[in-house]
Structures are given as C-alpha cells and as structure tokens.
C-alpha positions in Angstrom: 100.5 33.2 123.9 99.0 31.3 126.8 96.0 28.9 126.2 92.7 30.3 127.4 89.8 28.3 128.8 87.2 30.6 127.2 88.7 30.8 123.7 90.7 27.5 123.4 89.4 24.9 125.8 85.6 25.4 126.2 84.9 25.3 122.5 86.6 21.8 122.3 83.7 20.3 124.3 80.6 19.7 122.2 77.2 20.6 123.7 76.4 16.9 123.9 79.6 16.3 125.8 78.7 19.0 128.3 75.2 17.8 128.8 76.3 14.2 129.2 79.0 15.0 131.8 76.7 17.4 133.7 74.6 14.3 134.7 77.8 12.9 136.3 78.6 16.2 138.2 81.4 17.2 135.7 81.0 20.7 134.5 83.1 20.9 131.3 81.9 24.4 130.4 82.5 25.9 133.9 85.8 27.6 134.4 85.7 27.5 138.2 85.1 23.7 138.1 87.6 23.0 135.3 90.4 25.2 136.7 90.5 23.0 139.8 93.6 20.9 139.1 92.0 17.7 140.4 89.0 18.2 138.0 91.2 19.2 135.1 93.5 16.3 135.5 90.6 13.8 135.9 89.1 15.1 132.6 92.5 14.8 130.9 92.8 11.2 132.0 89.4 10.4 130.4 90.5 12.1 127.2 93.9 10.4 127.0 93.2 6.9 128.4 93.8 3.8 126.4 91.2 3.7 125.1 89.8 7.1 125.9 86.5 7.1 127.7 85.5 10.6 126.7 83.6 11.6 124.7 81.5 8.5 125.1 81.7 6.5 121.8 84.0 9.1 120.2 85.0 10.9 118.1 88.0 11.1 120.4 90.2 14.2 120.5 93.0 14.6 118.0 96.6 14.8 119.2 96.4 18.6 118.5 93.3 19.0 120.7 95.0 17.0 123.5 98.1 19.2 123.2 96.0 22.3 123.6 94.4 20.9 126.7 97.8 19.9 128.1 99.2 23.4 127.4 96.3 25.0 129.1 97.1 23.0 132.2 100.9 23.8 131.9 100.0 27.5 131.4 98.3 27.5 134.8 94.6 27.2 133.9 94.2 30.6 132.3 90.6 31.9 132.1 
C-alpha cells in the first residue's frame, strides 16, 4: 500500500510545527505545496539533518517517521 499525504504524512506534523513554518512560507499541511518535489525534499533535509532543524527544538522525528516520509516521496507524492 502506498503512503498517503492525507492519512500518513500530514498527521506527522503537529499544529505548532505547521503554524511555525507557515510564518516562513512553508505549508506543511498543504498537499499542493508539499507534493512539489523541491518543497518535499527541502522539508526532508530539515528533518534528517545532523542535527535536524525541524521541528525547532525537537522532539525530532523517529526513524520510523522519517521512513514513512521517504516512502511517500518514493511512492510519488500520493495524496
């Protein structure tokens, strides 16, 4: 089964994360924005950096959450 933005990815972002990033023009809860490969990969880079820079101050995503996000990208940004 392919990973879905609506059911698998969007719920990973806490409301505080969405609000914080909206101020920076990053729409974590918007499929049209997030399904743009440039945006999705930029978000992935902030989640997986060393150290991660998102969410600000943590808690950082678990390896399982990062895997789900990577699978969503690999699955072709399913809605």
